[in-house]
LOMARNU-901944 format. One line per field, with one value per residue (C-alpha): x, y, z; residue in one letter. Coordinates in pm, whole numbers. Each point is the difference from the previous one (the first is absolute). Layout:
<pts>
u X ...
v Y ...
w Z ...
rest a ...
</pts>
This chain:
<pts>
u 11403 311 43 -38 345 -6 293 -22 127 153 147 369 80 141 -113 -365 13 234 -192 -289 87 212 -307 -207 245 -4 -396 -159 -252 123 -159 169 -22 31 -214 -128 -291 68 173 -338 -48 362 130 382 183 367 190 239 286 258 173 72 -156 -76 -170 -182 -160 -38 -207 -236 -50 -92 -198 -193 42 271 -308 -156 291 124 -364 21 332 -118 -379 127 324 231 360 205 293 335 -116 -354 177 215 -303 -152 318 -39 264 167 324 -22 68 -83 -191 -364 -255 -104 -329 114 -83 280 282 304 198 69 412 251 197 318 252 287 -219 -108 -367 -258 -10 -114 1 -104 69 -112 -187 61 -330 52 -307 -355 -181 -272 139 285 -138 53 258 365 227 279 -254 62 -143 19 98 37 55 225 -173 -86 -294 187 -162 66 -340 -206 264 -64 312 282 233 364 171 370 37 -279 -298 -366 -354 -165 -349 -235 -309 -214 -328 -149 242 264 328 253 276 -2 -203 -220 -138 404 87 -101 -194 102 -183 -323 49 46 -321 -174 81 -168 -325 -22 31
v 28380 265 333 282 204 358 63 361 126 426 -5 51 -419 -206 -263 -29 -330 -208 66 -87 -324 -108 148 -289 -288 112 -96 343 117 406 293 319 309 290 200 189 -179 -334 -105 -162 -342 -146 -173 48 301 -29 316 -61 261 35 352 294 89 358 -28 -324 194 298 -204 -170 386 111 -225 -15 -325 81 -9 -324 -141 63 -101 -297 -55 33 -221 -297 -234 185 -64 186 -132 197 411 -113 -88 329 231 -119 193 397 108 -57 144 -95 284 232 -14 -131 -128 -321 -178 6 -362 -124 279 -46 164 -84 85 -98 -347 58 -298 -163 -135 71 197 -32 -327 -243 -404 -305 92 -216 222 -82 9 202 -59 -214 122 -214 63 -212 -291 -342 141 -147 237 -14 124 247 294 249 364 271 339 293 149 -186 64 116 -120 -100 -84 -250 -200 -350 -104 118 -60 61 110 167 -79 230 -144 190 -64 -214 -73 286 -132 212 -206 -52 191 -166 129 -203 189 -370 -81 -318 4 -120 -188 -378 -181 146 317 -152 -135 314 145 -331 99 341 -45 -316 266
w 23250 -134 177 -224 33 -136 -201 19 -404 74 -351 -141 201 -184 181 61 -274 190 392 -158 -155 348 175 -203 36 391 -31 -7 -200 -99 -93 -116 149 -153 132 356 -72 -81 374 133 -12 27 330 -22 -239 -159 -77 -228 -172 -241 -28 197 295 -55 -361 133 278 -148 -316 310 134 -301 -49 283 125 298 261 -150 -5 379 157 -231 174 391 -47 -206 -17 -223 -188 -140 -263 -29 -77 159 291 -5 -72 325 193 136 -238 -280 -140 -416 -178 302 295 -21 218 -7 146 340 185 112 143 -242 -315 -334 -24 -301 125 52 11 -110 -315 -361 84 -103 214 -283 42 242 353 321 284 344 225 310 120 -71 -334 -171 -276 4 204 -193 -210 1 155 -244 -251 -238 -117 -295 106 -286 173 120 274 361 289 323 271 345 169 -254 -196 -15 -245 -83 -339 -50 -316 -48 439 6 196 -75 56 -274 170 245 196 177 133 -315 -240 -108 -281 -173 -218 -222 -294 146 -341 -155 283 -129 202 372 -166 -45 306 130 -158 116 326 17 -194 248 346
rest x x x x x x x x x x x x x x x x x x x x x x x x x x x x x x x x x x x x x x x x x x x x x x x x x x x x x x x x x x x x x x x x x x x x x x x x x x x x x x x x x x x x x x x x x x x x x x x x x x x x x x x x x x x x x x x x x x x x x x x x x x x x x x x x x x x x x x x x x x x x x x x x x x x x x x x x x x x x x x x x x x x x x x x x x x x x x x x x x x x x x x x x x x x x x x x x x x x x x x x x x
</pts>
């Protein structure tokens, strides 16, 4: 029986449909969650995200979703994707200082490197600690990135990547909470395998 995954759709997010299709391809049943009373009855949660840290967090607070998302991420396996990963941090500095969900200690700051920013395209990851997310994935696999800001964290990193000689955090984990800076839904078979690994947790 397929796991039912709650895909949190908090508005102004361009990748919800592509994430939904990728989760289905990975074997999940998907429940779209748009209001605070729709969080029950699922085994896993996915927090996607495209846009600015400040705008999206303010929208989440205005719609009464901050505490339900925080509670969900502490009660079931949860995966944050791109901005969804960044919002797990304590603070973000895109368009001013904004509090995040404060579930993983860290800050989100503008990427500074000797290469074009935003960082867009396929890139490799370097797992630095064992994580079930990367089980069975080829070490040479590449994942699709599209971001200008990076998650600065030193305690919960499970993978790094490099751009313009600059190493940055590409995945974090803390208990049953996971975040990936890249887009698995745009990363072909490797991204589908990662999502399959997640829903099988």
